[in-house]
C-alpha positions as CSV (number, residue, x, y, z in Angstrom):
1,M,122.7,97.0,-60.3
2,N,124.8,94.3,-61.9
3,V,123.8,93.3,-65.3
4,I,124.8,90.1,-67.4
5,A,123.6,88.7,-70.6
6,M,122.6,84.9,-70.9
7,I,122.6,83.8,-74.5
8,P,121.2,80.1,-74.3
9,A,122.0,78.0,-77.3
10,R,121.0,74.4,-78.4
11,Y,122.3,72.8,-81.5
12,S,119.7,70.5,-82.2
13,A,116.7,73.0,-83.1
14,S,113.4,71.5,-83.8
15,R,112.8,73.8,-86.9
16,F,116.2,74.4,-88.2
17,P,118.8,72.0,-86.9
18,A,122.2,73.4,-86.4
19,K,121.0,76.9,-87.0
20,L,123.3,78.4,-84.9
21,M,126.4,77.1,-86.8
22,Q,125.4,78.1,-89.9
23,D,127.3,81.0,-91.9
24,L,126.3,84.6,-91.5
25,G,128.7,87.3,-92.7
26,G,131.8,85.0,-92.6
27,K,131.1,84.1,-88.8
28,T,128.7,81.5,-87.2
29,V,125.1,82.8,-86.1
30,I,126.0,82.0,-82.7
31,L,129.1,84.0,-82.9
32,Q,127.3,86.9,-84.2
33,T,124.9,87.2,-81.8
34,Y,127.6,86.9,-79.0
35,L,129.4,89.4,-80.5
36,A,126.4,91.7,-81.2
37,T,125.6,91.5,-77.6
38,V,128.7,92.4,-76.3
39,N,129.1,95.2,-78.6
40,T,126.0,96.9,-77.0
41,G,128.3,97.9,-74.1
42,L,125.4,97.6,-71.7
43,F,126.3,94.1,-69.8
44,D,129.0,93.5,-66.9
45,A,129.2,90.2,-68.7
46,V,128.1,88.1,-71.5
47,Y,127.9,84.4,-71.6
48,V,126.8,81.5,-74.3
49,V,124.9,78.5,-72.4
50,T,124.8,75.7,-74.3
51,D,124.5,71.6,-74.3
52,S,126.9,71.3,-77.2
53,Q,130.3,70.7,-77.8
54,I,130.2,72.3,-80.8
55,I,129.0,75.3,-79.8
56,F,131.0,75.4,-76.8
57,D,134.5,75.0,-78.9
58,E,132.7,77.4,-81.3
59,I,132.8,80.5,-78.6
60,E,135.7,79.5,-76.9
61,R,138.0,79.3,-79.9
62,N,137.0,82.9,-80.7
63,G,137.7,84.3,-77.2
64,G,134.4,84.4,-76.0
65,S,132.7,83.5,-72.5
66,V,130.9,80.0,-72.4
67,L,129.4,77.7,-70.1
68,M,128.5,74.1,-70.5
69,S,124.7,73.5,-69.3
70,Q,124.7,70.2,-67.3
71,K,120.9,69.5,-67.9
72,Q,118.5,68.6,-70.4
73,H,116.0,71.8,-70.4
74,Q,112.6,72.5,-71.6
75,S,113.3,76.2,-72.2
76,G,116.3,78.7,-72.8
77,S,115.5,80.1,-69.3
78,D,115.7,76.8,-67.7
79,R,119.1,76.3,-68.9
80,I,120.1,80.0,-67.9
81,A,118.7,79.7,-64.6
82,E,121.0,76.8,-63.9
83,A,124.3,78.8,-65.0
84,I,123.5,81.8,-63.1
85,I,123.2,80.2,-59.7
86,D,127.0,80.7,-58.5
87,I,127.4,84.0,-60.8
88,P,126.6,87.3,-58.8
89,C,124.1,89.6,-60.7
90,D,120.8,91.7,-60.2
91,I,119.4,91.5,-63.6
92,V,119.9,88.5,-66.3
93,V,118.6,89.4,-69.8
94,N,118.2,86.5,-71.9
95,V,119.1,86.9,-75.2
96,Q,118.5,84.2,-77.7
97,G,120.9,82.8,-80.0
98,D,119.2,83.1,-83.5
99,E,119.1,87.0,-82.9
100,P,122.6,88.4,-84.8
101,F,120.8,91.5,-85.3
102,T,120.6,92.1,-81.5
103,E,121.2,96.0,-80.7
104,R,122.0,98.9,-78.3
105,E,118.6,100.5,-78.3
106,S,116.0,97.6,-77.7
107,L,118.0,96.3,-74.8
108,S,118.7,99.7,-73.2
109,K,114.6,100.1,-73.3
110,L,114.1,96.7,-71.4
111,L,117.0,97.7,-68.6
112,S,115.3,101.3,-68.1
113,V,112.4,99.3,-66.7
114,F,114.1,97.9,-63.7
115,K,116.2,101.5,-63.3
116,H,112.8,102.8,-62.7
117,D,111.0,100.4,-60.5
118,V,112.1,101.7,-57.2
119,G,109.7,99.2,-55.5
120,N,111.0,95.8,-57.1
121,E,107.7,95.1,-58.5
122,I,109.0,94.0,-61.8
123,D,109.9,90.4,-62.1
124,L,110.2,90.2,-65.6
125,A,110.3,92.3,-68.7
126,S,110.1,91.7,-72.4
127,L,110.2,93.5,-75.7
128,M,107.6,93.7,-78.4
129,V,107.2,95.1,-81.5
130,R,104.5,96.4,-83.8
131,I,104.0,94.2,-86.9
132,D,101.5,94.9,-89.7
133,D,102.2,92.3,-92.4
134,Q,99.1,89.9,-92.6
135,E,101.7,87.0,-93.4
136,E,103.6,87.4,-90.3
137,I,100.0,87.9,-88.4
138,H,99.0,84.3,-89.4
139,N,102.4,83.0,-89.0
140,P,102.7,80.6,-86.4
141,N,106.5,80.8,-85.8
142,C,105.9,84.4,-84.9
143,V,104.7,84.5,-81.6
144,K,102.2,87.6,-80.8
145,V,101.2,89.1,-77.8
146,I,98.2,91.2,-76.1
147,T,98.6,93.7,-73.4
148,D,96.4,95.6,-70.8
149,K,96.6,99.4,-70.7
150,N,99.6,99.1,-68.6
151,N,101.8,97.1,-71.1
152,F,101.4,94.0,-68.9
153,A,101.3,90.8,-71.1
154,L,97.8,89.4,-71.2
155,Y,98.6,86.4,-73.4
156,F,100.8,85.3,-75.9
157,S,100.0,82.8,-79.1
158,R,101.2,81.9,-82.1
159,S,97.5,82.3,-83.3
160,P,96.7,85.9,-84.3
161,I,95.7,87.8,-81.3
162,P,93.5,90.0,-81.0
163,Y,90.9,88.1,-83.5
164,H,90.1,91.1,-86.1
165,R,85.9,90.5,-85.7
166,D,84.8,94.0,-85.9
167,K,86.6,95.5,-89.4
168,E,85.5,98.9,-88.4
169,I,88.1,98.6,-85.4
170,D,91.5,99.3,-86.3
171,A,93.3,96.3,-84.4
172,H,96.8,96.4,-83.8
173,Y,99.4,93.3,-83.8
174,F,102.4,92.7,-81.7
175,K,104.9,90.4,-82.0
176,H,106.9,89.1,-79.0
177,K,110.6,89.2,-79.6
178,G,111.9,86.5,-77.5
179,V,114.6,88.6,-75.2
180,Y,113.7,88.7,-71.6
181,A,115.1,90.5,-68.4
182,F,114.7,89.0,-64.9
183,R,115.8,89.8,-61.6
184,K,117.7,86.8,-60.5
185,K,115.5,85.4,-58.0
186,P,112.6,85.5,-60.2
187,L,114.5,83.5,-62.7
188,L,115.7,80.8,-60.2
189,D,111.7,80.8,-59.1
190,F,110.7,80.3,-62.7
191,T,112.4,76.7,-62.9
192,K,110.4,75.4,-59.9
193,L,107.2,76.2,-61.5
194,S,105.0,73.5,-63.2
195,N,104.7,73.5,-67.2
196,E,101.0,74.0,-67.3
197,N,98.6,73.0,-70.3
198,L,98.8,76.5,-72.1
199,E,102.5,76.5,-72.0
200,V,103.2,73.0,-73.5
201,S,100.2,73.6,-76.0
202,E,101.8,76.7,-77.3
203,K,105.1,76.0,-76.9
204,I,105.9,79.3,-75.7
205,E,107.9,79.6,-72.2
206,C,106.9,82.7,-70.9
207,I,103.1,81.9,-70.7
208,R,104.4,79.5,-67.9
209,F,104.5,83.1,-65.6
210,L,101.0,83.8,-66.6
211,E,99.5,80.5,-65.7
212,H,101.1,81.0,-62.5
213,G,99.9,84.4,-61.7
214,K,102.9,86.5,-62.6
215,K,103.5,89.5,-64.3
216,I,105.1,90.5,-67.1
217,K,106.1,94.1,-68.3
218,M,106.1,94.4,-72.2
219,V,108.3,97.3,-73.9
220,E,107.6,98.3,-77.0
221,T,110.8,98.6,-79.5
222,H,110.7,99.7,-83.3
223,V,113.3,97.4,-84.0
224,A,112.2,94.5,-85.7
225,G,115.3,92.4,-86.3
226,I,115.4,89.2,-87.7
227,E,115.2,85.7,-85.6
228,I,116.8,82.9,-87.9
229,D,113.9,80.0,-87.3
230,T,114.0,78.7,-90.7
231,A,116.3,78.4,-93.6
232,E,114.3,81.1,-95.3
233,D,115.0,83.4,-92.2
234,L,118.7,82.8,-92.8
235,A,118.7,83.7,-96.5
236,K,117.2,87.2,-95.7
237,A,119.2,87.6,-92.8
238,K,122.4,87.0,-95.5
239,K,120.9,89.5,-97.8
240,L,120.5,92.2,-95.1
241,W,124.0,91.8,-93.5
242,Q,125.3,92.0,-97.4
243,S,123.5,95.4,-97.4
244,N,125.1,96.6,-94.4
245,I,121.5,97.6,-92.9
246,N,121.5,99.1,-89.6
247,P,119.0,97.1,-87.0
248,S,117.2,100.1,-86.6
249,Q,116.1,100.2,-89.7
250,I,114.8,96.5,-90.2
């Protein structure tokens, strides 16, 4: 099974422009993410895919593999789908460019889904981590997911789901980590699916799959990591980096 990782990287992020070029531990966020992904040792190849010459030059200058995206895209998955058309692979893992704490344990769990899927029934798998902090649960930058009993996604939302109406019942909340693992054809097919109301409303790309009747297998991990969406996230990441904290302890 040929497995590659693609790291979509936009320079002009809406919430935190140029966040991928911010310094983290003496290297840029995007370079740290690339190196962390390579260092998992799980992939036959790792690429950064970007629409920015600045990011392209940063990865190339440091000896990494980088591809220039030729089109404007609405999501990272659309961007990497363009890039993989002529690249031979079976599984494509979409690692977010703002995830410098990417680590082997979670990605290995994600890939194991396909190793045990002998009937090739799973087109897409993704990660989730349990959260208990009320501020995070109610933070719209934190995407929550609810699943059925077999851990297939029912819905993703920036709102707290489930709504905890009956306080006598212990409600569990899971944060969606924006790491996706696709079989190649379903990823290419993803770009042909229309953007429907729920995806556009929530600004969550994997809702597109659900709105078109597709299934997403969720894999629980205990490694929360840090996604750098804001300047506050970057400050937190810098503190953790300086403390040399293992990602599995976050």
